[in-house]
N, C-alpha and C positions, 0 to 999 in steps of 0.2 A: 813319401812321408810324411807323418801325421803328426800332430804335438805330442797324443801320447805314443808312436811310433817310437820319438823322438827320445824320450823320459824313459822307453824302455832297452831303448839303446845303451843310453849310458848308464841305469839300472846292472846293464847287464856284463856295461865293460870296465867297472867301479864300483867289484864287488863290496870296499866298502864303504860304497853309498847305501844310501836303504832307497826305496824306491819314495818316499815324502820326502827323501832332499835334495833328489836324483828332479823331483815333480819340482821343484821348489828353486835347484837350481834353473829350472831354463825357466822357470816364470819369470825370470826373476832380468836372464838374459835379454828377452821378448821383453819384456815390461824395463828394459834400461834401456834398445832399443826404438823401441817405437817412442819411447820420449824426449830420447832425443835428435829423430828426425820432427817432431813436434815442432821440435823450437828451432826445427829449419838446420840445425847440425847437416854434420855427413858422418859419416861413418864404414871407412875401409878396415876389411880383415885381411890382409895380405895372405895367399894364395891360392883366399876364398870370392872375393869380390868387393864392391864396395854398395853403398847405398847413398840417395841426394832423392831433394823431395824439384820436382822437372815443375816451374810455369806451362798451364796449357790458356790460351790467350782464348778471351771470346770472341765466341762465333754466332754464325745464325746454324739453325738446323734444319731441320722438318716435322713434324707430327706425323708420322705410318699411316696410321689412322687417315686423316685430313687432309694432307699435305699443307697447310699448314706450316707459319713460319714461324720459331722458336728460337726467343733470343736464346742463349744457351754460356750461365756467367761464368768469368774465369775461374779456374781449378789448379788449386796445389796435391796434388800427387808424392804416391811414392817409388822410386825408380832403382834399381838394381840393374850390375853395370856387372859379369862376372869376369872373377880373371884371369891371368893365363895360365893360370896352373889348372885350373876346373876348365874354363874351358877346354887344354890338350886332354889332362885327365876321365872327363866325358865323350871328346874325339875317343880319343882311345877304346875303350870300354866299351863305347854304341858300335863301335866300326867292326865290329863283327856280327852286328847284333840283327838279323834282316827286318827293317820295320815295314809292318806293312802298310799300302800309297794309301791316302787316299781317294775314295770316290767323286 
């Protein structure tokens, strides 16, 4: 699902919302979440999951072309952990769907 799909779904579920209002609501929500994560806060949505920041320590990597060692600096990356209700819902819904096997 893309951002525009989410806006469409919100606008169709709530007929009192115009498409523009739904777009504004989705943008406001995502901006607030991004802002909270950049400030180092954790976001928890009960029944859905939680967003947090993980620290990746510095390490040595390799340049794939030359094989030369490259120092990779420390990073902070967003991390999502699904909640129990979401995990169970996904497991229940996808149990009947036959997933293609990777080759």
